[in-house]
C-alpha positions as CSV (number, residue, x, y, z in Angstrom):
1,M,-29.3,53.1,-48.7
2,E,-28.0,53.8,-45.2
3,Q,-31.6,52.5,-43.7
4,E,-30.9,49.7,-45.9
5,H,-27.6,49.0,-44.3
6,E,-28.8,49.1,-40.6
7,T,-31.7,46.9,-41.4
8,G,-29.3,44.7,-42.6
9,T,-27.3,44.7,-39.7
10,V,-29.9,44.6,-37.4
11,E,-31.2,41.2,-39.1
12,K,-27.6,39.9,-38.6
13,M,-27.7,40.8,-35.1
14,R,-31.3,38.9,-34.7
15,E,-29.5,36.0,-36.3
16,L,-26.7,35.9,-34.1
17,I,-28.6,36.2,-31.0
18,R,-31.0,33.3,-31.7
19,R,-28.1,31.2,-32.7
20,L,-26.4,32.2,-29.5
21,N,-29.0,32.0,-27.4
22,A,-30.0,28.4,-29.1
23,A,-26.7,27.2,-28.2
24,S,-26.7,28.3,-24.7
25,E,-30.0,26.5,-24.0
26,A,-28.7,23.4,-25.9
27,Y,-25.5,23.5,-23.8
28,Y,-27.0,24.3,-20.1
29,G,-30.2,22.6,-20.6
30,G,-29.8,19.5,-22.4
31,R,-26.9,16.7,-23.5
32,D,-26.5,18.1,-26.8
33,E,-23.6,20.7,-27.5
34,V,-24.4,22.5,-31.0
35,M,-21.7,24.8,-30.5
36,S,-18.2,25.0,-29.1
37,N,-16.9,27.7,-26.7
38,Y,-14.4,28.9,-29.6
39,E,-17.4,29.4,-32.1
40,W,-19.7,30.7,-29.5
41,D,-17.0,33.3,-28.0
42,A,-16.8,34.6,-31.9
43,L,-20.4,35.1,-32.8
44,F,-20.6,36.5,-28.8
45,D,-17.6,39.1,-29.8
46,E,-19.3,39.7,-33.4
47,L,-22.7,40.9,-31.7
48,E,-20.8,43.0,-29.2
49,R,-19.2,44.8,-32.0
50,L,-22.4,45.3,-33.8
51,E,-23.7,46.5,-30.6
52,G,-20.9,48.7,-30.3
53,E,-21.1,50.4,-33.6
54,T,-24.7,50.8,-33.9
55,G,-26.2,51.6,-30.4
56,I,-28.7,49.3,-30.7
57,V,-29.2,46.3,-27.9
58,L,-32.1,44.0,-29.3
59,P,-34.3,41.9,-26.8
60,D,-33.1,38.7,-25.4
61,S,-29.3,39.8,-26.2
62,P,-26.9,37.5,-24.5
63,T,-24.5,40.6,-23.9
64,Q,-27.1,41.7,-21.3
65,R,-27.7,38.3,-19.6
66,V,-25.9,36.9,-16.4
67,G,-26.4,33.4,-17.0
68,A,-30.3,32.9,-16.9
69,S,-30.3,30.2,-19.7
70,Q,-28.0,28.1,-17.5
71,E,-30.5,27.6,-14.9
72,D,-33.7,27.5,-17.0
73,N,-34.1,23.8,-15.9
74,I,-33.7,24.3,-12.6
75,A,-37.3,24.3,-10.5
76,G,-37.7,25.9,-7.1
77,S,-38.5,29.2,-5.6
78,K,-37.1,32.5,-7.0
79,E,-35.8,34.9,-4.4
80,P,-33.7,38.2,-4.9
81,H,-29.9,38.1,-4.2
82,E,-28.9,40.2,-1.2
83,Y,-26.0,41.2,-3.3
84,P,-26.1,41.1,-7.2
85,A,-24.1,38.6,-8.7
86,L,-22.5,40.4,-11.5
87,S,-20.4,38.9,-14.0
88,L,-16.5,39.5,-15.1
89,A,-15.5,41.3,-18.2
90,K,-13.4,38.8,-20.2
91,T,-10.4,39.0,-22.6
92,K,-7.9,36.6,-24.3
93,Q,-5.1,38.8,-24.2
94,I,-2.8,38.7,-21.4
95,S,-1.7,42.2,-21.9
96,E,-5.1,43.6,-21.2
97,L,-4.5,41.5,-17.4
98,M,-1.6,43.2,-16.9
99,E,-2.9,46.5,-17.9
100,W,-5.9,46.0,-15.5
101,A,-3.6,44.8,-12.5
102,G,-1.9,48.0,-12.8
103,E,0.6,48.7,-9.9
104,R,-1.5,46.5,-7.6
105,P,-0.8,43.1,-5.9
106,V,-3.5,40.8,-8.1
107,W,-4.5,37.0,-7.0
108,L,-5.2,34.8,-10.1
109,S,-7.6,31.7,-9.7
110,W,-9.5,29.1,-11.6
111,K,-12.5,29.9,-13.9
112,L,-14.5,26.9,-12.8
113,D,-16.9,25.7,-15.1
114,G,-20.1,25.1,-12.9
115,L,-22.7,26.4,-11.6
116,T,-22.3,29.5,-9.6
117,L,-24.0,29.6,-6.1
118,V,-24.2,31.8,-3.2
119,V,-24.3,30.5,0.6
120,T,-25.7,32.1,3.5
121,Y,-25.2,31.6,7.3
122,D,-26.6,33.3,10.4
123,G,-25.5,32.3,13.8
124,G,-23.3,30.1,12.5
125,R,-25.6,27.8,10.8
126,L,-26.5,27.6,6.9
127,T,-29.5,29.5,5.9
128,K,-29.8,29.7,2.3
129,I,-28.3,28.1,-0.9
130,L,-28.9,30.6,-3.7
131,T,-28.2,29.8,-7.7
132,R,-27.0,33.2,-9.6
133,G,-29.7,33.2,-11.8
134,N,-30.1,36.4,-13.8
135,G,-27.6,37.8,-11.1
136,A,-30.3,39.9,-9.3
137,V,-32.6,36.8,-8.7
138,G,-31.8,33.1,-8.3
139,T,-33.5,29.9,-7.2
140,N,-33.6,28.7,-3.7
141,I,-32.2,25.0,-3.6
142,T,-31.2,25.2,0.0
143,F,-33.0,21.4,0.2
144,M,-29.6,20.3,-1.4
145,R,-27.6,21.5,1.7
146,D,-26.4,17.8,2.6
147,A,-26.4,16.5,-1.2
148,I,-23.4,19.2,-2.0
149,G,-19.9,18.8,-1.4
150,G,-18.0,21.8,0.4
151,I,-20.6,23.7,2.3
152,P,-20.2,23.2,5.8
153,A,-23.9,22.9,7.9
154,A,-22.3,24.8,10.5
155,I,-19.4,27.4,11.0
156,P,-17.7,29.0,14.3
157,E,-18.7,32.4,12.8
158,R,-21.7,33.7,14.2
159,G,-22.6,36.5,12.3
160,H,-23.8,36.9,8.9
161,L,-22.1,35.6,6.2
162,V,-22.5,35.5,2.2
163,V,-20.1,33.1,0.0
164,R,-20.1,32.6,-3.7
165,G,-18.9,29.8,-5.3
166,E,-18.9,27.5,-8.0
167,A,-20.7,24.0,-7.8
168,V,-18.6,21.5,-10.2
169,I,-18.4,18.0,-11.0
170,S,-14.5,16.6,-11.6
171,Y,-13.5,15.3,-14.5
172,P,-13.1,11.9,-12.8
173,D,-16.6,11.5,-11.6
174,F,-17.8,12.8,-14.8
175,E,-16.4,10.0,-16.5
176,R,-17.6,7.4,-13.8
177,I,-21.3,8.7,-14.0
178,N,-21.0,8.7,-18.2
179,E,-19.4,5.1,-18.0
180,A,-22.6,4.1,-16.1
181,I,-24.7,5.6,-18.8
182,A,-25.3,2.8,-21.7
183,D,-26.8,4.8,-24.2
184,P,-24.6,7.0,-25.8
185,D,-27.1,9.4,-26.7
186,E,-28.0,9.9,-23.1
187,K,-24.5,10.7,-21.7
188,Y,-23.3,14.3,-21.0
189,A,-21.5,16.6,-23.3
190,N,-19.3,17.7,-20.0
191,P,-18.9,18.3,-16.4
192,R,-20.7,21.8,-16.7
193,N,-23.8,20.5,-18.5
194,L,-24.0,17.4,-15.6
195,A,-23.8,19.9,-12.8
196,S,-26.6,22.2,-14.0
197,G,-28.7,18.7,-14.9
198,T,-27.7,17.6,-11.2
199,L,-28.7,20.5,-9.5
200,G,-32.0,20.7,-11.3
201,L,-32.9,17.1,-9.7
202,D,-36.0,17.4,-7.0
203,E,-35.8,17.0,-3.3
204,K,-36.5,13.1,-4.0
205,R,-33.6,12.5,-5.8
206,L,-31.0,14.1,-3.5
207,E,-29.2,10.5,-3.0
208,E,-28.5,10.7,-6.7
209,V,-27.2,14.4,-6.1
210,K,-24.9,13.2,-3.4
211,A,-23.9,9.9,-5.5
212,R,-22.6,12.6,-8.2
213,R,-20.2,14.2,-6.0
214,V,-21.1,18.2,-6.6
215,V,-18.5,20.1,-4.7
216,F,-19.3,23.8,-4.0
217,H,-15.7,25.5,-4.4
218,A,-15.9,29.0,-2.6
219,F,-14.2,32.0,-5.1
220,T,-15.0,34.8,-2.8
221,L,-16.2,36.0,0.4
222,V,-19.1,38.4,-0.6
223,H,-19.8,39.8,3.3
224,A,-18.6,39.2,6.6
225,D,-19.6,41.3,9.6
226,R,-15.9,41.3,10.6
227,E,-13.6,43.6,8.4
228,I,-11.0,41.6,6.3
229,V,-9.7,43.9,3.3
230,S,-7.3,41.5,2.1
231,W,-8.8,39.1,-0.8
232,G,-6.4,36.6,0.3
233,E,-7.1,36.6,4.1
234,R,-10.8,36.7,3.5
235,M,-10.1,33.4,1.4
236,D,-7.8,31.9,4.0
237,Y,-10.5,32.6,6.7
238,L,-13.1,30.6,4.5
239,D,-10.5,27.6,4.6
240,S,-10.3,28.3,8.4
241,L,-14.5,28.1,8.7
242,G,-14.4,24.7,6.7
243,F,-15.2,25.8,3.1
244,T,-13.5,24.0,0.2
245,T,-11.9,27.1,-1.7
246,V,-10.5,28.2,-5.1
247,E,-7.1,27.5,-5.7
248,R,-5.2,30.8,-5.9
249,E,-1.9,32.2,-6.5
250,R,-0.6,36.0,-5.5
251,T,1.0,37.9,-8.5
252,D,1.3,41.5,-9.7
253,A,1.1,42.5,-13.7
254,A,5.0,41.4,-14.1
255,G,4.3,38.2,-13.2
256,L,1.1,37.5,-14.4
257,A,2.4,36.0,-17.9
258,E,4.4,33.5,-16.4
259,V,2.1,32.5,-14.0
260,V,-0.9,32.3,-16.5
261,Q,1.2,30.1,-18.2
262,R,2.5,27.9,-16.0
263,W,-1.5,27.4,-14.5
264,T,-2.7,27.1,-18.3
265,K,0.0,24.1,-19.1
266,R,-1.6,22.2,-16.0
267,V,-4.7,22.3,-18.0
268,E,-3.0,21.0,-21.3
269,E,-1.3,18.6,-19.8
270,G,-4.4,17.1,-18.0
271,R,-3.0,18.0,-14.8
272,M,-6.0,20.1,-13.7
273,P,-8.9,17.5,-12.5
274,L,-11.7,20.0,-12.2
275,P,-13.4,21.7,-15.3
276,A,-12.2,25.2,-16.1
277,D,-12.7,27.4,-19.1
278,G,-10.2,30.0,-18.0
279,L,-8.4,32.2,-15.3
280,V,-9.6,34.8,-12.9
281,I,-7.6,37.8,-11.6
282,C,-8.7,39.8,-8.7
283,Y,-7.3,42.8,-6.5
284,D,-6.3,41.7,-3.4
285,D,-7.3,45.3,-2.0
286,T,-10.9,44.6,-1.9
287,A,-11.5,48.2,-0.9
288,Y,-10.2,49.5,-3.9
289,A,-12.0,46.7,-5.9
290,A,-15.3,47.7,-4.4
291,T,-14.8,51.3,-5.9
292,G,-15.4,50.0,-9.4
293,S,-18.5,50.8,-11.5
294,V,-21.2,49.1,-13.0
295,T,-20.6,48.8,-17.0
296,G,-23.7,47.0,-18.9
297,H,-23.6,43.8,-16.2
298,H,-19.8,43.9,-15.6
299,A,-18.6,45.3,-12.2
300,T,-15.2,47.0,-13.7
301,R,-13.0,46.2,-10.8
302,A,-14.5,43.0,-9.3
303,G,-12.4,40.9,-11.6
304,Y,-11.1,40.1,-14.9
305,A,-11.7,37.1,-16.8
306,F,-9.3,35.4,-18.8
307,K,-10.5,32.9,-21.7
308,W,-7.4,30.5,-23.5
309,Q,-7.6,31.1,-27.3
310,D,-8.3,27.7,-28.6
311,E,-5.3,26.2,-30.5
312,T,-6.6,25.5,-34.2
313,A,-5.4,23.1,-36.6
314,E,-5.8,22.2,-40.5
315,T,-6.5,19.0,-41.6
316,V,-8.2,16.3,-43.8
317,L,-11.4,14.4,-43.4
318,R,-10.6,10.8,-44.6
319,K,-14.0,9.6,-43.2
320,V,-16.9,10.0,-41.5
321,E,-17.7,7.2,-39.2
322,W,-21.4,6.2,-37.7
323,S,-22.0,5.2,-34.1
324,C,-25.5,3.9,-33.6
325,G,-26.7,4.5,-30.1
326,A,-29.9,3.6,-28.5
327,T,-31.9,6.4,-30.3
328,T,-29.5,7.9,-33.1
329,I,-26.3,7.4,-35.1
330,T,-23.9,9.7,-34.4
331,P,-21.3,10.9,-37.5
332,V,-18.0,11.1,-36.0
333,A,-14.8,12.6,-38.1
334,I,-12.2,10.6,-38.9
335,F,-9.2,12.8,-40.0
336,D,-5.5,12.9,-40.3
337,P,-3.5,13.1,-37.1
338,V,-3.1,16.5,-35.9
339,Q,-1.2,18.2,-32.8
340,L,-3.3,19.9,-30.2
341,E,-2.5,21.1,-26.6
342,G,0.0,18.9,-26.8
343,T,-1.6,15.7,-27.4
344,T,-2.2,13.8,-31.0
345,V,-6.2,14.1,-32.3
346,T,-7.5,12.1,-35.2
347,R,-11.4,12.0,-34.4
348,A,-14.1,14.3,-33.1
349,S,-18.0,14.0,-33.1
350,L,-19.8,15.7,-35.5
351,V,-23.1,15.9,-33.7
352,N,-25.9,15.0,-36.1
353,L,-27.1,16.2,-39.7
354,S,-27.8,19.5,-39.1
355,E,-24.4,20.2,-37.7
356,M,-23.0,18.7,-40.5
357,D,-25.0,20.9,-43.2
358,R,-23.9,23.9,-41.1
359,L,-20.1,23.4,-41.1
360,G,-20.7,22.7,-45.0
361,I,-19.0,19.0,-44.4
362,G,-18.3,17.3,-48.2
363,A,-17.2,14.2,-49.4
364,E,-14.6,12.2,-47.0
365,G,-11.2,12.6,-48.3
366,E,-12.1,16.0,-50.3
367,T,-13.1,18.3,-47.3
368,E,-10.2,20.3,-45.2
369,I,-11.5,21.2,-41.8
370,T,-10.5,23.1,-38.7
371,V,-10.2,21.2,-35.5
372,I,-10.0,22.5,-31.8
373,K,-9.8,21.2,-28.4
374,A,-12.6,23.1,-26.5
375,N,-11.3,24.2,-23.3
376,K,-8.2,22.3,-24.0
377,I,-10.1,18.9,-23.4
378,I,-12.8,17.8,-26.2
379,P,-11.8,17.6,-29.7
380,K,-14.1,19.8,-32.1
381,V,-14.8,20.2,-35.7
382,V,-15.4,24.3,-36.1
383,G,-15.2,24.7,-39.5
384,V,-14.4,23.7,-43.0
385,R,-11.9,25.7,-45.0
386,K,-12.8,23.5,-48.5
387,A,-15.0,21.0,-49.6
388,A,-16.3,19.3,-52.6
389,G,-19.0,16.8,-52.9
390,R,-21.5,15.6,-50.4
391,Y,-21.2,13.8,-47.3
392,T,-22.8,10.1,-47.5
393,V,-25.8,9.1,-45.4
394,P,-25.7,5.6,-44.7
395,D,-29.0,3.9,-45.6
396,R,-28.4,0.9,-43.4
397,C,-27.4,0.7,-39.8
398,P,-23.8,-0.2,-39.0
399,A,-24.7,-2.2,-36.2
400,C,-27.3,-4.7,-37.7
401,G,-27.9,-3.9,-41.4
402,A,-31.4,-2.4,-40.8
403,E,-32.5,0.8,-42.9
404,T,-32.0,4.0,-41.4
405,S,-34.3,7.0,-41.7
406,V,-33.7,10.7,-40.9
407,A,-35.7,12.3,-38.1
408,E,-36.5,15.8,-37.0
409,G,-36.7,16.7,-33.5
410,A,-38.4,19.8,-31.8
411,S,-35.6,21.8,-32.0
412,G,-35.4,21.3,-35.9
413,A,-32.0,19.4,-35.5
414,K,-31.7,16.4,-38.5
415,T,-30.7,12.8,-37.0
416,L,-30.0,9.5,-38.6
417,K,-31.8,6.9,-36.9
418,C,-31.9,3.0,-37.2
419,D,-35.8,1.5,-37.6
420,N,-34.6,-1.9,-36.0
421,P,-36.3,-2.0,-32.4
422,R,-34.4,-5.3,-32.0
423,C,-31.0,-3.7,-33.1
424,P,-27.9,-4.6,-30.6
425,A,-27.0,-1.0,-30.1
426,K,-30.5,0.2,-28.6
427,H,-29.9,-2.8,-26.3
428,L,-26.5,-1.9,-24.8
429,K,-27.4,-2.4,-21.3
430,K,-28.4,-5.8,-21.8
431,F,-25.0,-6.9,-23.6
432,A,-23.2,-5.2,-20.2
433,R,-25.0,-7.0,-18.1
434,F,-24.5,-10.4,-19.9
435,A,-20.7,-10.0,-20.1
436,G,-20.6,-8.3,-16.6
437,K,-19.5,-9.7,-13.3
438,T,-23.1,-11.3,-12.4
439,G,-23.5,-12.7,-15.8
440,A,-20.5,-14.4,-17.9
441,D,-17.8,-12.0,-16.1
442,I,-15.9,-11.2,-19.4
443,D,-12.6,-9.6,-18.0
444,G,-11.6,-6.1,-20.0
445,M,-15.3,-6.4,-22.0
446,S,-16.3,-2.8,-20.9
447,I,-19.4,-1.2,-21.9
448,E,-17.4,1.3,-24.2
449,T,-15.5,-1.6,-25.7
450,L,-18.9,-3.6,-26.2
451,R,-20.4,-0.4,-27.7
452,E,-17.2,-0.3,-30.5
453,F,-17.8,-3.9,-31.4
454,I,-21.5,-3.6,-31.7
455,A,-21.3,-0.4,-34.1
456,A,-18.5,-2.6,-35.9
457,G,-20.9,-5.1,-36.5
458,F,-18.9,-7.7,-34.8
459,V,-21.6,-8.3,-31.9
460,R,-25.1,-8.6,-32.9
461,T,-26.3,-11.0,-30.5
462,F,-24.8,-12.7,-27.3
463,P,-23.1,-15.7,-28.8
464,D,-21.4,-13.7,-31.2
465,L,-19.0,-12.4,-28.1
466,F,-17.8,-15.8,-28.4
467,R,-16.9,-15.5,-32.0
468,L,-14.9,-12.6,-31.7
469,E,-12.0,-14.7,-32.7
470,A,-12.8,-14.0,-36.3
471,H,-12.4,-10.7,-36.2
472,G,-9.1,-11.0,-34.5
473,E,-7.2,-8.8,-36.7
474,A,-9.7,-6.0,-37.2
475,I,-9.9,-5.8,-33.4
476,E,-6.2,-5.4,-33.3
477,A,-6.1,-2.4,-35.3
478,M,-9.2,-0.6,-33.4
479,E,-7.8,2.6,-31.6
480,G,-7.0,1.7,-28.2
481,F,-6.2,-1.9,-28.7
482,G,-3.2,-3.8,-30.3
483,R,-1.7,-7.2,-30.2
484,K,-1.8,-7.8,-26.4
485,S,-5.0,-6.3,-25.7
486,R,-6.6,-8.4,-28.2
487,E,-4.7,-11.6,-26.6
488,N,-6.0,-10.7,-23.2
489,L,-9.4,-10.1,-24.3
490,M,-9.4,-13.6,-26.6
491,A,-8.1,-15.4,-23.0
492,A,-10.9,-13.7,-20.9
493,I,-13.6,-14.7,-23.4
494,E,-12.0,-18.3,-23.5
495,R,-12.0,-18.1,-19.5
496,S,-15.5,-17.4,-19.6
497,R,-16.9,-19.8,-22.1
498,T,-15.6,-22.6,-20.0
499,H,-16.0,-21.4,-16.5
500,T,-19.3,-19.8,-16.3
501,D,-21.5,-21.9,-13.7
502,A,-25.3,-22.1,-14.4
503,V,-26.3,-19.3,-11.8
504,H,-24.3,-16.7,-14.0
505,F,-25.1,-18.3,-17.1
506,L,-29.0,-17.7,-16.5
507,T,-28.6,-14.5,-14.9
508,A,-26.3,-13.1,-17.9
509,L,-29.5,-13.8,-20.4
510,C,-31.2,-11.0,-19.5
511,I,-34.6,-12.8,-18.4
512,P,-37.2,-9.9,-16.9
513,Q,-37.2,-10.5,-13.4
514,I,-34.5,-13.1,-13.1
515,G,-31.7,-12.0,-11.0
516,P,-28.8,-13.7,-9.3
517,D,-31.3,-14.5,-6.7
518,A,-33.8,-16.0,-8.6
519,A,-31.3,-17.8,-10.6
520,K,-29.8,-19.4,-7.7
521,K,-33.1,-20.6,-6.6
522,L,-34.1,-22.4,-10.0
523,V,-30.7,-23.8,-10.2
524,G,-31.0,-25.0,-6.8
525,A,-34.2,-26.4,-7.2
526,Y,-33.5,-28.4,-10.3
527,G,-29.9,-28.2,-10.8
528,W,-28.4,-28.0,-14.1
529,P,-29.1,-29.2,-17.2
530,G,-31.8,-30.5,-15.4
531,L,-33.2,-26.8,-15.3
532,A,-32.6,-26.6,-19.3
533,G,-34.8,-29.8,-19.6
534,E,-37.6,-28.5,-17.6
535,L,-37.6,-25.3,-19.4
536,E,-37.7,-27.2,-22.9
537,A,-40.7,-29.4,-21.1
538,G,-42.7,-26.4,-20.3
539,T,-42.7,-27.2,-16.6
540,S,-44.1,-24.4,-14.5
541,F,-41.9,-23.2,-11.8
542,A,-44.1,-21.2,-9.8
543,Q,-44.2,-23.7,-6.9
544,V,-40.3,-22.6,-6.4
545,D,-39.7,-20.8,-3.2
546,G,-39.0,-17.1,-4.4
547,I,-40.3,-17.7,-7.9
548,G,-44.4,-17.6,-8.0
549,P,-46.7,-16.8,-10.9
550,E,-45.1,-13.5,-12.0
551,R,-41.4,-14.7,-12.4
552,N,-42.7,-18.2,-14.0
553,G,-44.7,-15.8,-16.6
554,A,-41.9,-13.6,-17.3
555,I,-40.0,-16.7,-17.8
556,Y,-42.0,-18.3,-20.4
557,E,-42.9,-15.2,-22.1
558,W,-39.0,-14.6,-22.6
559,Y,-38.8,-18.5,-23.9
560,G,-41.6,-18.0,-25.9
561,E,-39.9,-15.9,-28.2
562,A,-38.0,-17.4,-31.2
563,E,-35.3,-15.1,-31.2
564,N,-34.4,-15.6,-27.5
565,R,-34.9,-19.6,-27.8
566,Q,-32.0,-19.5,-30.5
567,V,-30.1,-17.6,-28.3
568,F,-30.3,-20.1,-25.6
569,D,-29.4,-23.1,-27.5
570,E,-26.2,-21.3,-29.3
571,L,-25.1,-20.4,-26.1
572,R,-25.6,-23.6,-24.8
573,G,-23.7,-25.3,-27.6
574,L,-20.8,-22.7,-27.1
575,M,-20.2,-22.6,-23.7
576,E,-19.2,-25.5,-21.6
577,I,-21.4,-25.1,-18.3
578,P,-20.6,-27.5,-15.8
579,G,-23.6,-29.9,-14.3
580,E,-25.2,-29.0,-11.0
581,A,-27.0,-31.5,-8.8
582,A,-30.7,-29.9,-7.5
583,A,-29.5,-28.9,-3.9
584,E,-31.0,-31.2,-1.3
585,K,-33.5,-29.6,1.2
586,K,-31.7,-27.6,3.9
587,E,-32.7,-28.3,7.7
588,G,-31.7,-26.2,10.4
589,G,-32.8,-23.9,13.3
590,C,-34.0,-21.6,10.8
591,A,-35.9,-23.8,8.7
592,G,-39.6,-22.5,7.5
593,L,-38.7,-19.0,8.9
594,T,-38.6,-15.8,7.2
595,F,-36.2,-13.0,8.3
596,V,-35.8,-9.4,7.4
597,I,-32.5,-8.0,8.3
598,T,-31.7,-4.4,8.8
599,G,-29.1,-1.7,10.2
600,E,-25.6,-2.2,10.7
601,V,-24.3,-6.0,11.7
602,N,-21.4,-6.4,14.4
603,R,-21.3,-10.3,14.7
604,F,-21.4,-11.3,11.3
605,A,-19.0,-9.6,8.8
606,N,-21.8,-8.0,6.6
607,R,-25.3,-8.2,6.2
608,D,-24.5,-10.6,3.0
609,A,-22.7,-13.2,5.7
610,F,-25.6,-13.0,7.8
611,K,-27.9,-14.1,4.9
612,A,-25.6,-16.9,4.3
613,Y,-25.8,-18.4,7.4
614,V,-29.4,-18.1,7.5
615,E,-30.0,-19.7,4.1
616,S,-27.4,-22.3,5.2
617,Q,-30.0,-22.9,8.3
618,G,-32.8,-23.3,6.1
619,G,-34.2,-20.1,6.6
620,K,-35.0,-17.3,4.0
621,V,-34.2,-13.3,4.1
622,A,-36.7,-10.9,2.5
623,G,-36.1,-7.3,2.0
624,S,-39.3,-5.7,3.5
625,V,-41.6,-6.9,6.6
626,S,-44.7,-8.6,5.8
627,K,-47.2,-11.0,7.3
628,K,-44.9,-13.5,6.1
629,T,-41.8,-12.5,8.0
630,A,-41.2,-14.2,11.1
631,F,-38.5,-11.8,12.9
632,L,-37.2,-8.5,12.2
633,V,-33.6,-8.6,12.9
634,T,-32.0,-5.2,13.9
635,N,-29.4,-3.6,16.4
636,E,-31.6,-0.5,16.5
637,P,-35.0,-1.6,17.7
638,D,-36.2,1.7,19.2
639,S,-35.4,3.4,16.2
640,G,-38.6,5.0,14.3
641,S,-37.3,3.0,11.0
642,S,-40.2,2.3,8.5
643,K,-39.1,-1.4,9.0
644,N,-39.7,-1.2,12.9
645,K,-42.7,0.5,12.5
646,K,-44.2,-1.9,10.3
647,A,-43.2,-5.1,12.4
648,A,-44.9,-3.3,15.2
649,E,-48.2,-2.8,13.2
650,L,-47.8,-6.4,12.4
651,G,-47.0,-7.8,15.8
652,I,-43.8,-9.1,14.2
653,P,-41.1,-9.7,16.9
654,I,-38.0,-8.0,16.5
655,L,-34.7,-9.5,17.5
656,S,-31.5,-7.8,18.1
657,E,-28.4,-9.6,16.5
658,E,-27.0,-11.0,19.8
659,E,-30.7,-12.4,20.5
660,F,-30.9,-14.0,17.1
661,I,-27.5,-15.8,17.7
662,S,-28.4,-17.0,20.9
663,R,-31.5,-18.4,20.0
664,F,-30.1,-19.6,16.2
665,G,-26.7,-19.5,16.3
666,P,-23.9,-19.8,15.1
667,E,-22.3,-21.3,18.2
668,T,-19.4,-19.0,19.3
């Protein structure tokens, strides 16, 4: 009987390990979160308890790992750490922090939620950047030295220096990056996930890494040749060397509760711009801290992590809203309002069908659920208290009305999909381009607003954007809208309808290879509505400067589809596009010449102004040097740039900006 009990316990431990590792892999390596920190911590604590009771630790147990799974997506050479990067013991009880602090002064800082890096300097120069890996071995990503903020390339300390810190992406930057991703299925779940994915990019994508603004926040000085015992002084020393360091506050056991409460309130009130999943305390006396032992994978005196206890609320599921994205239809729970972490919460993603089944979601109005705000930020359904019946899976796409189907991914997760390849939700980027600045320029029509209108079935084609008034009351009732927002949006739509010129209209249509420059050339050659007439007549545009056979073919391939012709005709009927005469052939000092302009300009306001002047004088400006180039214009004629080299190879004259002005104007 006892053996059967032990066998059952081991099987339970195996299942806990499987679920915990699968959740970690999804969280750190992919974009989907299948489990909140709240749930993960509860399962982890249960596994630790069972390991303690049985004395059995199974292979792959996350209790014995130090973050290795979070770096499975980072390629590169593996190197051992000079100093092992052990993890910290964790607690959710302030009383345990106070007991650990004892009679000694301690420092409290954020437990930032990013990717731990270790940076090394020798002779004042940065020599290595390693990820934490499994604590003993990390991945060398030194090639990212210029793409990660907060890591000085050189420091005034000439000895050997090792610094550990967290590479994070702030919430504002996370939102900016996610906003630019049209497909909701491709969006990142949280800043931690985005930071991990970013540091997994290769050397060819360093500009992308830089654009995402990953910043290294040093949280401890691991080694310096000079002796500095105080942790606070060590951190001040890192400040003086030019590092971005973690925010910190000195306190003691008696003051810990107040400090923890004050720092926690900043997160609850949204005043913490960096992702953090808790707080850390460490002794000011680093010599004393170093005398601790290593238990499992924890250094007993290196520090103590405090993780917030998520505030929970019970509520009733009123509706499951199905939001169609580019690849899946995502279920969203709409429930009776609850107060969590000082805010009112009414909705949370249910992720996919598998997660709904795991939670035990029942029928709308008959299911009582438990909700949290994970890390005090993201609403999450973490449990079902009571359920009756079963949720209904829609057999029609909410965005286009086409049939849906259930698909099972490689991980076994079941998702709902729309079977219509022309579903507007799958082409959100095109709608964003249509309504954007280079297109119809509908002020306030953000990509999130477009997504909501498409999901609600209000918008299926471009012309539907000019018929939104018919859904005015429903829009006014949508979350985040109201009477004033509706009125402003309708006014912006009307301005777009009556003030969009032919070039912006043509760009908005999303014809392949026809951007603003090509649209300008076409309208310049034929005017408006002359261009529309030539299109209907099947006139070849290949002879238009800058169009050519390839773009001409793309135009007629697009126009050859009946649905595109219908959209074109409907929009012409809905929009008041002003007439425009074909441009007269410009003659001037640059007539017949093609220029390439590179580098910074001094005399012109910018390169766009330079380009406009060349075109006003009958010339053309190209983006790359070719046999057709008459002159390369650069203020750095002796640089080793690829354009300078190409011009030299082809024997193309290189002019400075001053030489261009003296030869072609403008007169000053």
